[in-house]
Residue, then its C-alpha position, 0 to 999 in steps of 0.5 A: m143326073h150324070w155329066n162329064a163336066e170337063g172341069v167343074r170349077q169354072k162351070k159352078l154357076e151353070l151347074q147350080q142353076f141346072l140343079k135348082s131348075q131340074q130339082i136334081d137329087i143326086c148329081c154324078i160328075q166326071e172329069t172334075h179336074l179337082n185336086s186336094s188343094h181345090r175346095f168345091s161345094v154346092r149349097g144344099y148338097e153333100t159332097h163325095r169326091f175322088d180326085r186325081e192327084n198324080r196327073p192332071k184332069g180326071g176325078v169324079l164327084t157325087l153330090v147328094k141332096t142334104n135331105l137324103s141319107s147317104i154314105e160312101v161305100q167304095r172308091s177306086e184303088d186303080a189309077d186307070m179307072e176312077f169311081i166312087t160308090v155311094k149308098l142311099i138309105l131308103p125306106e124299103r130297099n137302099l139304092t147304091i150309085c156308082n159314079l165312074y170315069s174311064p179315061p181313053n186308051k185305059m182298060m177298065q178293070l170292071h171286075c172290082l164293081r160287084p153289084g150283089t143283090e141290092d138295088w144298084i146302078v153305075v153311071g159315067d163316061f165309060n169311053s167304050h164303043s159298042p153297037s148296043w149304045g150307038y157306035p158302029s163297032l165294038d172295041a176292046k173296052g166295049e167288049e169288056v163292058e159287054d162281058w161284064l153286063i152278062e156276067n153280073q146280070l146287068v142291064l143297059v139303061n141307054k137305048p141305041d136310038d137315044p140322042p148322043t151325049f158327046y160332040s167331038r170338036v176334032w172329028k165333028k161327030t156325035s157319040t154316046p160314051d156316057l152310060a147308065i147300067a143297073t140291076d134289073n129291078v132298077h132298070k125297070i123303074t128308070k127313065r133316061e133323058v138326054s138334056e141340052q148342053l151345060g156349061g160349054s162341055d162337050h158332054r151333055p148332062t143325062i137325067l135319070t128318073i128312078a121311081k124309088q120312095v125316099i124317107p120323108s123328113t120326120g123332124k123339122l128344125p123350128p123356125s129361127w127368131n129374126y132378132k134384126k126385126a125384133n121390137w125389143m121395146l114391146f118385148s120388154q113391156l110384154t115380159d113385165l106384163y106377163t110375169k106380173s100376172i104369175t102367182f109365185d109359188r113358194h114351194s115349187v121352183d120348177r113351177n115358177a121356172s116353167m111359168f117364166n119360160s112361158a111368159i117369155l116365149q109368149a112375149a117373144k112370139k108377139s114381138i119377134p118375127r120368125g122364119r128360116r132363110r129361103d132356098y139359096k138362089p145362084y146369081w143367075n140373071n135374065a142376060l145369062e138365061e138368054l145367052h144360055k138359051k142361044l148357046s144351046e141352040a148353037r150347039e144343036n145346030m153345030e152338031k146337026d150341021p158342023t159347018p164353019e159358020n155354025v162352029a164359029r157361031h157356037s164359039q162366039i156365043r160361048t165367049d159372050f156367055d163366059k164374059e157375061k158370067q164373069r161380069q155377073t160374078q164380079n158385079s155380085w161379089r163387088e156388091k156383097t163386099a162393098s155393102l159390108n160396113m166395117e162398124k156394124d157388119t163385122q159379123k157378116l164379114w166373118q160369116l162370109t170369110k167362114t163360107l170362103n174358108e169352109d164347106n158351105s154345102g149346108r147341113r147334111k143328113v146323118t147316117l150311122h153304121t151299126n151292127t144292125g145296119d145303117v140307121t138315120g133319124k130317131t134311130a141314129a139319135n138314140v145310138f148317139a144317146k146311148a154312146f154319150e150315156a156310156d161315155s158318162t159312166v165311171t167305174v169306182p171300186a166299192d171300197r173307194l166309194k165308201d171311203v169318199r162318202s164317209q169323208t164327205r159326211a165327216a167334212l159336212h158335220n165339221t162345218a162351222s157356220t161362223d167360218l162361212d164366207p158371205c158369198m156362200t150365204e148372201r141372197l143374190i141381188l139385182r146388181e149381180l143379175e145385171e152384171a151377168l146379163r151384160k156379159l151374155k153373148q148374143k146370137k147364141a143358140p137357145g137351149p131346150d126351152g127355146i129362150s135365148n140370151d138375146m131375150l134375156k138381155h132385153l127383159g123388162p125391169g119387172a121381169k128381171r125382178f121376177l127372175l131374180s126371185i126364182y134365182n133366190q128360191s133356187w139358191s136358198t132351197g138348193t134346188v135347181p129346176t129340172s128343165w135347167k138340168v136337161a141338155l139338148i145334144r147336137p153331134i158335130p162331125k170331127k174333121g177327117k173322121d168316118k161320118r158313119d161311126p158314132s165315135s167320130y162325132r163331138p157332142i155339143s150340149l145346148l143348155s137352158c140359157v136361163g139356168k146358165l145365167l144363174e150359173r154365171i152368177v154362182n160361178k163368180r162367187l165360187l171363183s172369188l172364194l177359191e182365189s181369195r183363199s189361194f186354193l188353186a195351184p199357182t201353176q194352174t192357168g186354165y179359166r182363170q183371170h189374168r192367166s193364159t196358155e202363153d204364160q205356161l209356154a213361156l215358163l216351160t221354155q224359159e226353164i229349158e233355156d235356163a238349163f241350156q245355159e247351165k249345161k243341163k238337159v230337160l226331160a219333159v212328159f206331156f200327159d193326156l187325160s182321156r175325156a177328162f171333163d166327161t168322166v169327173w167323178k161327182e161324189g169325188l168332186l163334192l169332197k173336193l169342194l168341201h176341202a176347198g171351203v165350199h159349204s152352206k147354200m153354195f154346196k147344197w146348190l152345186s150338189d143339186f146342180l151336178f146330179n140327176r142330169t139328163a139329155r136328149v140327142m137331136v139329129d136331123g130335126t128328130t130327138s132321142n129318148l131321154v138318157k141319164l148323164r151319170e158322171g162328168v161336169p155338165q158340158g156347156g155349163v158356165i160353172s163347169p170349167t171352175l168345178f173341173l179346176v177344183y177337181i183336178n187341182d191336187i194333181t200338182t201335189t203329186v209332183p216331187k221336189h226338183v220337178s217342175n209342172t205346168l197345168h192349164a185346165d187338163d193339159f198337164a206337163v212335168w219336167c226335170a233339168e239335170e246334167h245327167t239324163s239318168t237322174a232326170t229319168h229317175r225323177i220323171q219316172n217317179t212323177i209318172n208313177s205318182v200321177s198314175s196313182w192319182s188318176e186311179h184314185w180319182a177315176l180319171q184315165l191317162n191316155t197311154t198312147k198320147t202321153v209323150s216324153t221329150l228330151f231337150s238338149l243342145s247335144t247333137s247325139k240323140e239319147k233314148v229315154l225309157l219311161k213307163l206309164k201303166d207298164q207301157a213305154v211312153p213314146q219319145v218324140d222330138t217335136p211334141t205339141f203343147l198348148g198349140v205350139t210345136l216344140d223341138t228338142r233344141l228350141t230352134w222353133k223351125p217346126q213351129i214356124e213352118a207350121t204356123e206359116g202353113r196355117a197362115m198361108k191357108k188364111l191368106s187364101l180368104m183374102k185372095k178370094l175377097a180381093g182383086t185388083q179391079w173388083g172385090a173388097n176394099s183395103g179396109i175390109l182386107k186389112q180387118v180380115y188380115t188382122g183378125a184372121v191371119r196375123p193372130v195365127m203368126e203371133y200366138a205365143s210369139s214371146t216363147w219362140t223369141t230364140a228363133s233365128k232371123t231366118n226362121k222368123g223371116k218366113l212369117d215376114k214373107v206371109q205378112n208381105m203377101g198380105l200387104r200386097i193383097i190388101l193394097g193390090a200391089m205388085k211384087s216389086t213394091p217396097i215393103q216399107e211403103m206398103k206397111k206405111t200405107a196399110d199402117l201395119e207394123p213389122l211383125e218383129d216390133r209386135r213380137e218385141y211388144k208382146a215380150v215386154l208385155q209378158g214381162e210386165k204381166m209377170k212383174r205383177l202376177t206374183t203367184h206364177p212361177l215365171h215371176q220368180n224365174l224372171n227375177k232371178g239371175t241366170k248364167n250367160r254361157l251361150k250367145r242365145k237370148s231367151l225371153k228373160h234376156q229380151v225382156k230386160d233389154l226391152q224394159t231399158e228401151y221402154a224405160e220412159a214408159l215403164e215402172a222401174d221399181p217392182n215394188c211400185c207395180e200393182t199386183l194382179v189379183s182376181d175379182v173379189w166378190a163383195p156383198r153390196k147393200s146398195f149400188h149405183e147405176v151406170r148409163t152409157d146411152v144418149p138418145g139420138l146420138t149416132a157414131k163418131g163423125e156422123q153428127s156435127p158437134h152442135v147436134q151432139k151437144a144439143l142431144a146431150m144437153e136435152m138428155i141431161q135436162d130430161r133425166y137429171p133436171h138442175c132443180t133436183w140433181t147435183h151435176v158432177y162433171t169430171d175429166g182427166s188429162s195427161e202429158n202425151a197420154v203417158r205422164n203427169g196426170g191431172s183430174g178435174v171435178y166441177i160440181r154444180r148443185p141445185n141451189g146454184t153453188t159450185t165447187s171446183l177441184s183440180v188434183p194431180a193423178g200421178d207421174l206415170s198416168s194415162n188419160y184413162r187413169a186420170e179419168l178414173h182418178a177424177l171419178i174417185t175424187a168426185a165420189e170421195h168429195a161428195a161422200g164427205e159432204d154433210r148431205s144425204r138423200q141427194n140425187i147425184v149424177l157424175l157426168t164423164d166423157s170417159l166411156s172406157a172408165l164406165q165400161s171397166l166399172l160395168s164389166g167388174p173392177t179388175d184393177l186397184p183404181t176401178r176397185q177403189l172407185d167402186n167402193c167409193l161409189s158404194t159408200l156414196s150410194q148408201h144414202n144417195k141416189v147415184v148415176l154415172q152418165w157418159i156424155p160426148a167429149h169436146v162438143g161444148i158442154a160447159g160443165n165438161e169444158e170446165a172439168d177439162r180445164l181443171a184436169k189440165g191444171g191438175a196435170r201441171l201440179p207436183q205429181p206423186h209417184n203412183s204404182t202402175s197396174y198391168k192395164e196402165a202398163k199396157t196402155l203406156l206401152q201401146r202409146k209408146k209403140k204407136e209413137n215409134w211407128k209414127k216417127r218412122n212414117g214421118d208426116y204420113n197419117p194413114q187414117e187421114d189418107p183419102i185413098n181409104k174412101l175409094d173403091r177397090r179398083s181406084q185404090t189399087t190404081i192410085f197406090r200403084l201410080r204413087t209408088g211407081h211400081c205399076g204396069l207402065k213401061k218404065h217399071l216393066k223395063r226395070l223388071g225385064l218385062a218390056d224391051d223399051a221404057h218409052c211411051e208409044c208417043g215416043s216423047e219420053e219414058q212411060t211413067p205415071e207423071h208422063i201418063l197423067q201430065n204430058c202424053p200427047h196421045l192422051e190429051t183428049i181424054r185428059q181434057k175431059f177429066w181436067q179442064e184446068e191445070t192440075s198438078v201430079g201431087a193433087k192427082l195422086w194425093g189430093p181429095a178423094d174426088e180428085l183421086r177418083k178422077t185419076a183412077d177413072f182417067l186411067a180406066a178410060t186410057g185402057l192402060r193396064i196399071 
């Protein structure tokens, strides 16, 4: 179809309904009135747009169904005529469609449209007159069209007697400016039909039916699993049943893996429904359908007989239709947002915001342009496959290859078995598998075998043991099943790139989830080995525990600030490695693994894991031929990042003395601080030469165009620095981007903050779409979107740009203020502090200070990082500007009460250390029947907990150990309580101090440690012992793997205890009246009153203490107001907005409007007094009748605005009944 929409955004609903009902494949729209700031897409269609930017209106848009292959081949370069040309890839002859709009009084310049010999058609609004298409006379534009038709041997599809397509409201006449012109062979197979009015446009849509065969869909995506309706209990039972029937083949890990896959998929088919989403239906109801029919009839009558009555009737029906459309849109949106449950449907919320933020047109069909023409389907998949195969090829000189192989053989020969770490030889145990399963993310795409993480997480105990047997077979034989080494690659188009070019796509590899689960287990062992031997460079922070990009940025900027204080300049180079992960030389990596101390089973397994990897590419449901991936670490692999760290690790050894460096995965930067630029240039040039030699030695490519240099200096004069990389000058830039942050030569941070402001403002548009003062998402949902999508953008690496001026940082404060107004539906004049208090959002400056002091606390404990030494050493204070170092010292003084002042008493941050476990304990955090907090009474929770304890751990056979922790204000003087009750009826009570700096969490952990040590010290064995605690966070820390000293100590104690006893840790609800838990709580409070030892504090502990202090400060600032208890949070969007505006007085009443200069008089229409919230709610005589309907008894203003939720709803409904705009 083709249609002049006269503005398409407001007519999207009608357009969607028309496209669906008429089964339109290609839609050409003119006068879209879109510009680059407008997002517009239609589900199920690919969008080709040409917007008019230099003046309003205009623009053309072509929509092509996503099951058709299309490419854009031409677009207008002349402002006087707008067109866009799209080619459809068809089985026999392609079809080219040109969508054109020529504004009135503008010549057409049709000479730029050349049909050639292919099937071709142009449609659109030509705004030209000729008798050939129904006009009484020929104008200049019509003559140009007629000449163009003859010159190019084209045929007009329109016929003179066809119904008109345009109605002029001014002249009250009909005409046909909308034409279709085609080559002769297309004209012969085309039928034209003028349809009824659409969306109130003066132009009718025209439907063209062209008899061309399209490419049938040769490949369909398999139906997806509906995990929401899965019967996981049945699935678990079936996996046990089917795996039990498998005969384990001790000689073929491939066969065992294949049989396991078949068993799991068989169980899934019987317990998990399948199916894909049905076609999207726009929210078009019967009322809209009826009004649309009336509008079409009125349009017909008006065109035939444009009497004032017919014109008025048409206008009235069109107004009614628009109102009903808006009402239906609002209702649909209100239902969608109101149904979002903040605790259960967070994923649905983020899917909704993603849909609002991005193109939601759906999956488009891929068409690639090659030397042999345009290709789709399997042919396109093979083009991608060959390109990805070529990308994985690395050229290594023969002598270098020979040398590395010789070194590898020598290293293998010199391996002594006595030096082997147990993590390289010990069998894999069930605890490792359970821990890896817990960390799997659900709702992720499965690999080629079809098995997903969701299935693996719900395996039965027997199926887990069978899977562990396969893993141990693979581990001990050093053989990775072939199916685990096959990748299914899906090409994803890069934003803003030519979609016809194979290089414009990013490969996303899907690997077997079963194989990746084993990778996760091996990766933990490998990382533990590397960390325990301090193999990784101190400046490397990529994929390492307790390290982040913000550490590297803080280090770089702190050293630049130090140099400024010493009157020095800093010359930095930011290296760019081309496709580093994809071009890792595998044989070189094996040698580096040996140098890292990797031997035995681990080395053998990793060797097999790396080699003989293959891939297929999936495009539009079809897959390519199998190709071999020769080099590179497997994309999408869990262990691949760690292997890359090993490979790139010694790049830091190329950096000479007096030159610093930072490395985050493959993001590498070096810098040198000197008084004289020439000295720095000399040192950095030597570094560049060394890095270049290293990259050639290890077959990695440095990108000479993206590697840049920057001279940081406070000098106002700009110095040019000449550096060379591979005989090419290194570009010198003033605003380099490193790890997502834009730096500038004087570290003013203006470019970074402006860029951040721009990104945050784009994110705010999501909230604007979700919100409305009368309908839309409530403040809770909007706040979650703000804190989850907008604020993180403004806070990334904020501790590095602490030296920014208040003016620059104030730009971000304005963004937060806009966010607050959207969340609360507030007027622009509303006091900022009042909005922050009600929304419970602290000032950004407070949060920046918190992040800065937290960075300092982290670096106190991360002793191996260079920033640790930097923050501890003194610096000159020549300049007034303050760096992170200065701010951290000031803030540590301010937070002294909550922090450990002595660095020697700070617990060092260390990574997880793998340790062999011969026995282990069980951790359970479930209580059958228990629901979310607040949904059940304490009596019900107690009954459910007691029933669970009796069923699982009967008093007659189990020792019950209740533990609890307590601390003063949750930050000081901790106490731990332990209450033990044995099957024989004897009891033990323990009350011990947990330390002077102690959070509740630490006190809870200390209680569990005390209980485990006491139980292990008793002269008893073969007991059933259950530790019952209400600290869910302590159990979750234990489950996720010990990350600090207390959790490691607890893990060791439990391992000792479980060697001769069955040990279970069970969570129970707190403060519901369970006798043992209440007694432990009493003992813990007693322990808090005992003399306290001075204990070391971990980073996690410091973070908890700082958060507590920050919350206390914020609470003091807000007085007695508690936002969590405010009943306004229970209201819908309209009521929330009304109540908040009335509370603040910043509303649409006359007194406030007069203050803003928007009203001449502040008095109410009743004339008695000024129109204020109190006057409207209590005193206005004109509203007394309405007031009596809502409040029969005397009710104060305070109760109406601050009372319970039902009272607030009454107030909001009363205001709605008055018709006043608040």
